[in-house]
C-alpha positions as CSV (number, residue, x, y, z in Angstrom):
1,M,0.0,0.0,0.0
2,P,1.3,3.6,-0.8
3,A,2.3,5.9,2.2
4,P,-0.8,7.6,3.6
5,I,-1.7,11.1,2.4
6,S,-1.0,13.9,5.1
7,A,-4.0,14.0,7.6
8,P,-5.7,17.6,7.7
9,R,-4.5,20.0,10.3
10,D,-6.3,23.1,11.8
11,V,-3.5,25.3,11.0
12,A,-3.4,28.4,8.6
13,Y,-2.0,27.7,5.0
14,P,0.9,29.8,4.2
15,G,-0.3,31.7,1.2
16,L,-3.4,32.5,-0.8
17,L,-4.5,30.3,-3.6
18,K,-5.9,32.2,-6.9
19,L,-8.4,30.5,-9.1
20,S,-9.3,31.8,-12.6
21,V,-12.3,30.2,-14.6
22,D,-13.2,31.0,-18.2
23,A,-16.9,29.9,-18.5
24,T,-17.3,31.2,-22.1
25,D,-17.1,28.1,-24.2
26,L,-21.0,27.4,-24.4
27,D,-20.8,25.3,-27.5
28,R,-18.5,22.7,-26.2
29,R,-19.5,23.3,-22.6
30,I,-16.0,23.2,-21.0
31,F,-14.5,25.3,-18.4
32,R,-11.0,26.2,-18.6
33,V,-9.2,26.6,-15.2
34,R,-5.9,28.2,-14.2
35,E,-5.0,28.1,-10.6
36,T,-2.0,29.3,-8.6
37,V,-1.1,27.3,-5.4
38,P,1.6,28.8,-3.2
39,V,4.1,26.5,-1.5
40,A,6.4,26.6,1.2
41,G,9.5,24.7,0.0
42,P,10.9,21.9,-1.9
43,G,9.6,18.2,-1.5
44,P,6.7,16.1,-1.9
45,F,3.4,17.9,-2.3
46,T,-0.3,16.5,-2.7
47,L,-3.3,18.3,-4.3
48,L,-6.8,16.9,-3.8
49,F,-9.8,17.0,-6.1
50,P,-13.0,17.4,-3.8
51,Q,-14.7,14.1,-3.5
52,W,-17.0,13.9,-0.3
53,L,-19.4,16.7,-1.1
54,P,-21.8,18.2,1.8
55,G,-25.2,17.7,0.6
56,N,-24.7,14.9,-1.5
57,H,-23.7,12.8,1.6
58,S,-21.3,10.8,-0.5
59,P,-18.1,10.6,-2.7
60,T,-19.6,12.0,-5.6
61,G,-16.9,14.6,-7.0
62,Q,-16.9,14.6,-10.9
63,L,-13.3,13.7,-10.9
64,D,-13.7,11.7,-14.3
65,K,-14.5,15.1,-15.9
66,L,-11.2,16.7,-15.1
67,A,-9.1,16.7,-18.1
68,G,-5.7,18.3,-19.3
69,L,-4.0,18.7,-16.2
70,I,-0.6,20.4,-16.4
71,V,1.6,21.5,-13.3
72,T,4.2,23.8,-13.6
73,A,6.8,26.0,-11.3
74,D,8.8,28.6,-12.6
75,G,7.8,27.6,-16.1
76,Q,9.3,24.1,-15.6
77,R,6.5,21.4,-16.2
78,L,6.4,18.9,-13.3
79,D,5.2,15.3,-13.8
80,W,2.4,14.5,-11.5
81,T,1.3,10.9,-10.3
82,R,-2.0,9.8,-9.2
83,D,-2.3,8.2,-5.8
84,P,-3.2,4.4,-6.5
85,V,-5.6,4.2,-3.8
86,A,-7.0,7.8,-3.2
87,V,-7.4,8.4,-6.9
88,A,-8.3,12.0,-6.2
89,A,-5.1,12.8,-5.0
90,F,-2.3,14.2,-7.3
91,H,1.4,13.8,-5.9
92,V,4.0,16.2,-7.2
93,E,7.7,17.1,-6.3
94,I,8.3,20.7,-5.7
95,P,11.9,21.8,-7.0
96,L,14.4,23.9,-5.0
97,G,13.3,27.6,-5.1
98,A,9.7,27.4,-6.5
99,K,7.4,29.6,-4.5
100,N,4.0,28.7,-6.5
101,L,2.8,25.8,-8.5
102,E,0.9,26.7,-11.7
103,L,-2.0,24.2,-12.6
104,E,-4.1,24.3,-15.7
105,F,-6.8,22.0,-16.6
106,Q,-10.3,21.8,-17.9
107,Y,-13.7,20.8,-16.4
108,V,-15.4,18.9,-19.4
109,S,-19.0,19.4,-18.2
110,P,-21.5,16.9,-19.7
111,T,-22.8,17.5,-23.2
112,D,-25.6,15.0,-22.7
113,G,-27.7,13.7,-19.8
114,D,-26.3,10.2,-20.0
115,Q,-22.9,11.6,-19.1
116,G,-24.1,13.2,-15.9
117,R,-26.2,16.1,-15.0
118,V,-25.8,18.8,-17.6
119,V,-24.5,22.1,-16.2
120,V,-24.3,24.3,-19.2
121,T,-26.8,25.4,-21.9
122,P,-26.9,28.2,-24.3
123,E,-29.0,30.1,-21.7
124,M,-27.5,29.4,-18.5
125,M,-25.0,27.6,-16.4
126,N,-24.4,26.1,-12.8
127,V,-20.9,26.8,-11.7
128,Q,-19.9,24.5,-8.8
129,W,-16.4,25.4,-7.5
130,N,-15.4,22.0,-6.3
131,N,-15.3,21.0,-10.0
132,M,-13.0,23.9,-10.8
133,A,-10.3,23.6,-8.2
134,L,-7.6,21.4,-6.5
135,Y,-6.4,22.1,-2.9
136,P,-3.5,21.2,-0.9
137,A,-3.6,17.9,1.4
138,G,-2.6,18.5,5.0
139,Y,-5.0,21.2,6.1
140,F,-8.5,21.9,7.1
141,T,-10.2,23.4,4.1
142,R,-11.5,26.4,6.4
143,Q,-7.7,27.2,6.6
144,I,-6.9,27.5,3.1
145,P,-7.8,31.0,1.6
146,I,-8.6,31.3,-1.9
147,E,-9.4,34.1,-4.4
148,A,-11.6,33.1,-7.2
149,S,-12.3,34.8,-10.5
150,I,-14.5,34.1,-13.4
151,R,-15.2,35.3,-17.1
152,L,-18.9,34.7,-18.1
153,P,-20.5,35.1,-21.4
154,A,-21.1,38.7,-22.2
155,G,-24.3,40.1,-20.8
156,W,-25.1,37.3,-18.6
157,G,-26.5,38.0,-14.8
158,Y,-25.3,35.9,-12.0
159,G,-26.0,35.0,-8.4
160,T,-23.8,33.6,-5.7
161,A,-23.1,34.1,-2.0
162,L,-19.6,35.1,-2.6
163,E,-19.0,38.8,-2.6
164,A,-17.4,40.4,-5.8
165,A,-14.4,42.7,-5.1
166,K,-14.2,44.0,-8.6
167,T,-15.4,43.5,-12.1
168,D,-12.6,44.2,-15.0
169,D,-12.9,43.7,-18.6
170,G,-15.8,41.0,-18.2
171,V,-13.9,39.1,-15.3
172,V,-15.7,39.1,-12.0
173,T,-13.1,38.6,-8.9
174,F,-14.6,37.6,-5.6
175,K,-13.1,38.5,-2.1
176,P,-10.9,35.7,-0.9
177,V,-12.9,33.1,1.5
178,G,-11.8,29.8,3.0
179,F,-11.7,27.0,0.5
180,D,-14.8,25.3,2.4
181,T,-16.8,28.6,1.8
182,L,-15.7,28.7,-1.8
183,V,-17.3,25.2,-2.4
184,D,-20.2,26.1,-0.3
185,S,-20.9,29.1,-2.6
186,P,-21.7,28.1,-6.2
187,M,-22.9,30.2,-8.9
188,F,-26.1,30.2,-11.2
189,A,-25.5,32.5,-14.3
190,G,-27.8,33.1,-17.2
191,R,-28.9,35.3,-20.2
192,W,-32.3,35.9,-19.0
193,F,-31.5,36.7,-15.1
194,K,-33.6,38.4,-12.5
195,K,-32.9,39.3,-8.8
196,L,-35.8,39.7,-6.3
197,D,-35.5,41.1,-2.6
198,L,-37.2,38.7,-0.4
199,D,-36.5,40.6,2.8
200,P,-36.8,44.3,2.1
201,G,-35.5,46.4,4.9
202,G,-34.5,43.2,6.8
203,R,-31.6,42.5,9.1
204,S,-29.6,40.8,6.4
205,R,-30.0,40.5,2.6
206,V,-32.0,37.5,1.2
207,T,-32.3,37.5,-2.6
208,L,-34.1,35.2,-5.0
209,N,-31.8,34.9,-8.0
210,V,-33.8,33.4,-10.9
211,M,-32.8,32.3,-14.6
212,A,-34.7,30.7,-17.1
213,D,-34.7,29.5,-20.6
214,D,-36.9,32.2,-21.9
215,P,-37.4,35.9,-20.5
216,G,-41.1,35.5,-20.4
217,L,-40.7,32.7,-17.6
218,L,-39.1,35.1,-15.3
219,E,-42.5,37.2,-14.7
220,I,-43.6,36.9,-11.3
221,T,-47.2,38.0,-10.0
222,P,-47.3,40.1,-6.6
223,K,-49.2,37.3,-5.0
224,Q,-46.3,34.8,-5.8
225,L,-43.6,37.4,-4.6
226,E,-45.4,37.6,-1.4
227,A,-45.4,34.1,-0.7
228,H,-41.8,33.9,-1.3
229,R,-41.2,36.8,0.9
230,N,-43.5,35.0,3.5
231,L,-41.1,32.2,3.6
232,I,-38.5,34.5,5.2
233,V,-41.0,35.8,7.7
234,Q,-42.2,32.2,8.8
235,A,-38.6,30.9,8.9
236,D,-37.5,33.7,11.2
237,K,-40.6,33.0,13.5
238,L,-39.7,29.4,13.5
239,Y,-35.9,29.5,14.1
240,G,-35.4,33.1,15.3
241,A,-31.7,33.2,14.7
242,R,-30.1,33.5,11.2
243,H,-26.8,31.6,10.5
244,Y,-25.9,33.7,7.4
245,D,-24.7,37.2,6.9
246,H,-26.6,37.2,3.5
247,Y,-28.6,34.4,1.7
248,D,-29.1,33.9,-2.1
249,M,-31.6,31.4,-3.4
250,L,-30.4,30.2,-6.7
251,L,-33.4,29.2,-9.0
252,A,-33.2,27.7,-12.4
253,L,-36.5,27.7,-14.5
254,T,-35.5,25.2,-17.0
255,D,-35.8,21.7,-18.6
256,R,-32.5,22.0,-20.3
257,M,-30.2,22.2,-17.6
258,G,-30.2,19.1,-15.1
259,G,-32.4,19.4,-12.3
260,I,-31.0,20.2,-8.7
261,G,-31.9,20.7,-5.1
262,L,-28.7,21.3,-2.9
263,E,-28.1,23.3,0.3
264,H,-25.6,25.6,1.4
265,Q,-25.3,27.8,4.4
266,R,-25.6,31.1,2.6
267,S,-27.4,30.0,-0.5
268,S,-29.1,27.0,-2.3
269,E,-29.1,25.5,-5.7
270,N,-32.8,25.0,-7.0
271,G,-33.9,23.6,-10.3
272,T,-37.5,23.2,-11.2
273,S,-40.3,23.5,-13.9
274,P,-39.6,26.3,-16.5
275,R,-43.2,27.0,-15.9
276,Y,-42.8,27.6,-12.1
277,F,-44.3,30.9,-12.2
278,V,-46.5,30.9,-15.3
279,D,-48.2,27.7,-14.4
280,W,-48.2,28.3,-10.7
281,D,-51.7,26.9,-9.9
282,K,-51.0,23.7,-11.9
283,L,-47.6,22.8,-10.3
284,P,-48.1,22.5,-6.4
285,S,-45.6,19.8,-6.3
286,T,-42.8,22.2,-7.4
287,R,-43.5,24.6,-4.5
288,D,-41.8,23.2,-1.4
289,L,-38.3,23.2,-2.9
290,L,-37.2,26.4,-1.8
291,A,-38.5,26.0,1.6
292,H,-36.7,22.6,2.0
293,E,-33.4,24.0,0.8
294,Y,-33.7,27.2,2.7
295,T,-34.3,25.2,6.0
296,H,-31.0,23.5,5.4
297,S,-29.2,26.7,6.3
298,W,-30.2,25.9,9.9
299,N,-30.7,22.0,9.8
300,G,-27.5,20.4,7.9
301,K,-25.2,23.4,7.2
302,Y,-25.1,25.2,10.7
303,R,-26.4,22.4,13.0
304,R,-24.5,19.2,11.4
305,P,-24.4,15.8,12.7
306,A,-21.1,15.2,14.1
307,D,-20.2,12.3,11.9
308,L,-21.1,14.1,8.6
309,W,-18.7,17.1,9.5
310,T,-15.3,16.6,8.0
311,P,-12.2,18.7,8.0
312,N,-11.8,18.6,4.3
313,F,-13.5,17.1,1.1
314,N,-11.5,13.9,0.7
315,I,-12.3,12.6,4.5
316,P,-15.2,9.9,4.3
317,M,-18.6,11.2,5.8
318,R,-20.9,8.9,7.8
319,D,-24.6,9.5,7.2
320,S,-26.4,7.9,10.5
321,L,-28.2,11.1,11.5
322,L,-29.7,12.0,7.9
323,W,-33.0,11.2,9.5
324,V,-32.7,14.6,11.3
325,Y,-30.7,16.3,8.6
326,E,-33.0,15.6,5.7
327,G,-36.0,14.1,7.4
328,Q,-37.0,17.0,9.7
329,T,-35.8,19.4,6.7
330,Q,-38.5,17.5,4.7
331,Y,-41.0,18.1,7.4
332,W,-40.2,21.8,7.9
333,G,-40.2,22.2,4.0
334,F,-43.9,21.3,3.7
335,V,-44.8,23.1,6.9
336,L,-43.1,26.3,6.0
337,A,-44.5,26.1,2.6
338,A,-47.8,26.1,3.7
339,R,-47.3,28.6,6.4
340,A,-46.0,31.1,3.8
341,G,-48.7,30.5,1.2
342,L,-46.3,28.5,-1.3
343,L,-48.9,25.6,-0.7
344,T,-52.5,25.9,0.3
345,K,-53.4,24.1,3.4
346,Q,-55.3,21.4,1.2
347,E,-52.3,21.0,-1.0
348,A,-50.1,20.5,1.9
349,L,-52.5,17.9,3.4
350,D,-52.6,16.3,0.0
351,A,-48.9,16.0,-0.1
352,I,-48.6,14.6,3.5
353,G,-51.3,12.0,2.2
354,A,-49.3,11.1,-0.8
355,T,-46.1,10.4,1.3
356,A,-48.3,8.5,4.0
357,A,-49.4,6.2,1.2
358,T,-46.0,5.7,-0.2
359,Y,-44.6,4.4,3.0
360,D,-47.6,2.5,4.0
361,N,-47.1,0.4,0.8
362,R,-43.4,0.4,1.0
363,V,-43.0,-3.4,1.2
364,G,-39.4,-3.1,1.6
365,R,-39.9,-1.9,5.2
366,T,-40.4,-5.7,6.0
367,W,-36.8,-6.6,5.7
368,R,-34.9,-3.3,5.8
369,Q,-35.2,-0.7,8.7
370,M,-35.4,2.8,7.6
371,S,-32.2,3.8,9.6
372,D,-30.2,1.7,7.3
373,T,-31.3,3.7,4.2
374,T,-29.2,6.5,5.7
375,N,-26.2,4.8,4.0
376,D,-27.8,4.8,0.4
377,P,-26.1,8.0,-0.9
378,I,-23.0,6.0,-0.5
379,I,-24.3,2.6,-1.4
380,A,-26.3,3.5,-4.6
381,M,-24.7,6.7,-5.4
382,R,-28.2,7.9,-6.2
383,R,-28.3,5.9,-9.5
384,P,-31.7,4.4,-10.5
385,I,-32.7,1.1,-9.0
386,P,-35.0,-1.5,-10.5
387,W,-37.0,-2.1,-7.3
388,T,-37.5,1.1,-5.0
389,S,-40.6,-0.4,-3.3
390,W,-38.4,-3.4,-2.2
391,Q,-34.8,-2.2,-2.2
392,R,-35.8,1.2,-0.6
393,S,-34.1,4.4,-1.5
394,E,-33.1,7.0,0.9
395,D,-36.2,6.8,2.9
396,Y,-35.1,8.9,5.5
397,Y,-36.3,11.9,3.8
398,S,-40.0,11.2,3.6
399,E,-40.4,8.4,6.2
400,G,-38.3,10.8,8.3
401,Q,-40.8,13.4,7.6
402,L,-43.6,11.1,8.9
403,I,-41.7,10.3,12.1
404,W,-41.2,14.1,12.8
405,L,-44.8,14.6,12.3
406,D,-45.3,12.0,14.9
407,V,-42.9,13.6,17.4
408,D,-44.7,17.1,16.8
409,T,-48.2,15.7,17.4
410,L,-47.1,13.8,20.3
411,I,-45.5,16.9,22.0
412,R,-48.7,18.8,21.3
413,E,-50.8,16.1,22.8
414,R,-48.8,15.5,25.9
415,S,-48.4,19.2,26.6
416,G,-52.2,20.0,26.0
417,G,-51.2,22.2,23.1
418,K,-48.7,24.3,25.1
419,K,-45.7,23.0,23.2
420,S,-44.7,21.8,19.7
421,L,-41.9,20.7,17.4
422,D,-41.6,24.5,16.8
423,D,-40.1,24.8,20.2
424,F,-37.6,22.3,19.5
425,A,-36.6,24.2,16.2
426,K,-35.9,27.4,18.3
427,A,-34.1,25.6,20.9
428,F,-31.9,23.5,18.6
429,F,-31.4,25.5,15.4
430,G,-32.2,28.7,16.6
431,V,-29.0,29.4,18.9
432,N,-26.1,31.6,18.3
433,D,-27.6,34.3,16.1
434,G,-25.4,35.7,13.7
435,D,-22.9,32.5,13.8
436,W,-22.3,31.1,10.5
437,S,-19.7,28.6,11.1
438,Q,-20.9,24.9,12.1
439,L,-22.1,23.5,15.3
440,T,-22.3,19.7,15.4
441,Y,-24.7,17.5,17.3
442,D,-25.4,13.7,18.0
443,F,-28.3,11.5,18.7
444,D,-28.0,12.3,22.4
445,E,-28.4,16.0,22.0
446,V,-31.3,15.5,19.9
447,V,-33.0,13.6,22.7
448,R,-32.0,15.9,25.3
449,T,-33.5,19.0,23.4
450,L,-36.6,17.1,22.9
451,N,-37.0,16.5,26.6
452,G,-36.2,20.0,27.4
453,V,-39.3,20.9,25.4
454,Q,-41.6,18.1,26.6
455,S,-40.5,15.3,29.1
456,Y,-40.8,11.7,27.5
457,D,-38.8,8.6,26.8
458,W,-37.9,10.1,23.2
459,A,-34.6,7.7,23.0
460,T,-36.8,4.7,23.1
461,F,-39.4,6.4,20.9
462,L,-37.0,7.4,18.2
463,K,-35.2,4.0,18.1
464,A,-38.4,2.1,17.8
465,R,-39.5,4.1,14.8
466,L,-35.9,4.0,13.1
467,G,-36.0,0.3,13.5
468,S,-39.6,-0.7,12.8
469,H,-40.5,-3.2,10.1
470,G,-44.0,-2.5,9.8
471,P,-46.4,-3.8,8.2
472,G,-47.5,-0.4,7.1
473,A,-46.0,3.0,7.7
474,P,-45.6,4.9,11.1
475,L,-48.7,6.8,10.7
476,D,-49.5,7.8,14.3
477,G,-48.8,11.2,13.6
478,V,-51.4,11.4,10.9
479,A,-54.1,9.9,13.2
480,R,-53.0,12.0,16.2
481,G,-53.3,14.9,13.8
482,G,-56.7,14.4,13.2
483,Y,-56.9,12.7,9.9
484,R,-56.7,9.2,8.4
485,L,-55.3,7.8,5.2
486,V,-58.0,6.8,2.6
487,Y,-58.1,6.0,-1.1
488,A,-60.4,7.5,-3.7
489,E,-61.2,6.7,-7.3
490,T,-59.8,10.2,-8.5
491,P,-56.5,11.8,-7.7
492,T,-56.1,14.9,-5.6
493,D,-55.1,17.9,-7.6
494,Y,-51.5,17.5,-5.8
495,F,-51.3,14.2,-7.1
496,R,-52.3,15.0,-10.6
497,S,-49.6,17.8,-10.7
498,A,-46.9,15.4,-9.5
499,E,-48.2,13.1,-12.4
500,A,-48.0,15.8,-14.8
501,R,-44.5,16.9,-13.7
502,R,-43.2,13.4,-14.2
503,K,-45.0,13.1,-17.4
504,A,-46.3,9.8,-15.9
505,T,-49.5,7.8,-15.2
506,D,-49.2,6.6,-11.8
507,L,-51.1,3.5,-10.9
508,T,-49.1,2.5,-7.8
509,Y,-52.2,1.8,-5.6
510,S,-54.3,-0.3,-8.2
511,L,-52.2,-2.1,-10.6
512,G,-49.0,-1.5,-9.0
513,L,-47.1,0.3,-11.7
514,V,-46.1,3.7,-13.2
515,V,-46.0,4.4,-16.9
516,N,-44.2,7.3,-18.5
517,K,-45.6,9.4,-21.5
518,D,-44.2,6.7,-24.0
519,G,-45.9,3.9,-22.3
520,E,-42.6,2.6,-20.7
521,L,-42.9,1.3,-17.0
522,T,-40.7,3.2,-14.8
523,A,-41.9,1.5,-11.5
524,V,-43.5,-1.8,-10.7
525,Q,-44.5,-2.3,-7.1
526,W,-43.0,-5.4,-5.6
527,D,-45.5,-8.2,-4.9
528,G,-48.3,-6.1,-6.5
529,P,-50.6,-7.0,-9.3
530,A,-48.2,-6.1,-12.2
531,F,-45.2,-7.7,-10.4
532,K,-47.2,-11.1,-10.2
533,A,-48.2,-10.9,-13.9
534,G,-44.2,-10.8,-14.6
535,L,-43.9,-7.1,-15.3
536,T,-40.9,-5.2,-14.5
537,D,-39.6,-1.5,-15.2
538,G,-38.2,-1.0,-18.7
539,Q,-40.7,-2.9,-20.6
540,K,-43.3,-1.0,-22.7
541,I,-47.2,-1.3,-22.9
542,V,-48.0,-1.2,-26.5
543,A,-51.9,-2.2,-26.3
544,V,-54.7,-2.1,-23.6
545,N,-57.4,-4.7,-24.2
546,G,-56.7,-5.0,-27.9
547,M,-56.3,-1.3,-28.6
548,A,-53.2,0.9,-28.7
549,Y,-51.9,2.1,-25.5
550,D,-53.3,5.3,-24.1
551,P,-53.2,6.4,-20.4
552,D,-56.8,7.1,-20.4
553,R,-57.5,3.7,-22.0
554,L,-55.5,2.1,-19.3
555,K,-57.4,3.9,-16.5
556,D,-60.6,3.0,-18.3
557,A,-59.7,-0.7,-18.5
558,V,-58.8,-0.7,-14.8
559,Q,-62.2,0.8,-13.8
560,A,-64.0,-1.8,-16.2
561,A,-62.2,-4.7,-14.3
562,R,-63.5,-3.4,-11.1
563,G,-65.6,-6.1,-9.1
564,A,-66.0,-9.2,-11.0
565,G,-64.6,-7.7,-14.4
566,D,-62.1,-9.4,-16.7
567,P,-58.6,-9.0,-15.9
568,V,-56.8,-5.9,-17.7
569,E,-55.2,-7.4,-20.7
570,L,-51.8,-5.7,-22.1
571,I,-49.5,-6.3,-24.8
572,V,-46.2,-5.7,-23.7
573,K,-42.6,-5.1,-25.7
574,A,-39.6,-6.4,-23.6
575,G,-36.7,-6.0,-25.8
576,E,-37.5,-7.4,-29.2
577,R,-40.1,-9.8,-27.7
578,F,-43.9,-9.3,-27.6
579,R,-46.1,-10.9,-25.0
580,I,-49.7,-10.7,-23.7
581,V,-50.1,-10.2,-20.0
582,K,-53.3,-10.3,-18.0
583,I,-53.4,-8.7,-14.8
584,A,-55.7,-10.1,-12.3
585,Y,-56.8,-7.0,-10.5
586,N,-60.6,-5.8,-9.8
587,G,-60.3,-3.1,-7.1
588,G,-60.6,-0.2,-9.4
589,L,-58.5,2.9,-9.4
590,R,-57.3,4.1,-5.9
591,Y,-55.6,7.3,-5.1
592,P,-54.4,8.4,-1.5
593,R,-55.5,11.4,0.2
594,L,-56.2,12.5,3.9
595,E,-59.6,12.4,5.3
596,R,-60.5,14.5,8.3
597,V,-61.7,12.4,11.5
598,A,-65.0,13.8,12.8
599,G,-64.5,15.2,16.5
600,A,-60.5,14.7,16.7
601,A,-58.3,17.9,17.3
602,D,-57.2,19.0,13.9
603,R,-53.5,19.4,15.1
604,L,-52.2,18.9,11.6
605,G,-54.2,21.9,10.6
606,D,-52.8,23.9,13.4
607,I,-49.1,22.9,12.2
608,L,-49.8,24.3,8.7
609,T,-51.2,27.4,10.1
610,P,-49.1,30.8,9.5
611,R,-47.4,32.1,12.9
612,K,-48.2,35.6,13.7
């Protein structure tokens, strides 16, 4: 085995790194990078490409897209050697008298979606600095100062949490920051760009930076702007403190650049439907994203699980507390969206109903506890999997949301309505106003803080839910909230919106399958009717009951088979083979929703009500 790479030390790096990025090659989508790295003397030296990325919870650095690396010192080219084990490390030998290493390379971003997420189009780009810079081993990244600059296409606007020092001849140079802050401060830039003040006259600037495929998609109504501003108001009421000196929401309205939802302490990267504003009433399933990522400034970025905090970007992370980091953020994302008016109360209820149904039918719970899914970002690297309902996939998000609903309603019940999870949020996340470093926590601190709000055996409560196997989902919070999960023949508007956004026909709760716009199966419920008939994702429905496939024709066939009707007969194409499949199902169409329990306290309604 090779010698280990120098462990990071919490000492100041001797010198200021300088990074220069040319982002004008829109046709080939190539970022051209030059970097200066000061060095203290001759001898072996190691440069690292960021691999373990916060927010991704996994080693997802795009190392394969770094190309053309040339290292020089005083005009002399130096050979580099890749570490044979830690392959994101590059070793060089610094010659006597050299003061700086000069690096030149390209980040060759994807030109097609099958190569990875597209980050450059003719109209916009997403600059993630972790793809654009190497850093010296042996130091905490917060101790490595760096000055970044970038040349954007002429006339483009941009948004980033970095502060500009100057703009000269089309090049924007930013004030020096620690390398960790640089990576935590990505940029959105675009031809069609708009900035909106979300906290006029507030104690610190909050800006919504929007770019779109077309200028007409940037138009926002006063009511929509008010809802986004209310998000800031309601978050302040929930948390109290702010852990940023300014905050930039980066929002891309596009179906050309790859989608994203990624948190940072002073900003967030958000990609959604290009018609987010234009078709506002038709797209409720898009309207919790900003609330979710904004919440992460408190939960995940400032308050961070101790085993997820690392001193640099090449030390492995451990994801054991993602059910707090992501699960409670998922919970607050929907709650804050409802309190702000980004979602109506009914839309929020319908969203929670859809989540409750997903996990009440998540058959993989019988063999795999939710707590183990916190390892999924590392295990699966967020690649598609064939049997989500059986394998499970990052269920700490939305099953975690149901657990925190359970906690919230239980606090409200046991305190007689005097306390709630809001009190936990203020006590846990709302500390140290104005501090935007990081404050770590562990399971025991979560339990202690809950007990400070409402005395209970929270450790046993949480461990039971994290390790439960069903059958069914943990729906005590729904019931205690005053509702029950039911199924109807027609979908809610929220469910219909989610189908439209995915361009899918979702029959999970009837035939046990989901079909895309081309008739291809994108999901089959394990042990469901379609599964038992031998279907799997990737196959294509060609005909329904002898007629060419059509989504409405498929739904009509399900309804016609209700009761004692004939099986739904499909002609299915799998590769080059065709076969007839008969699905024995007579339960009719079934879509989830929440139904109010007469006489029960409407705690869930209270949770979704704006705070005064």
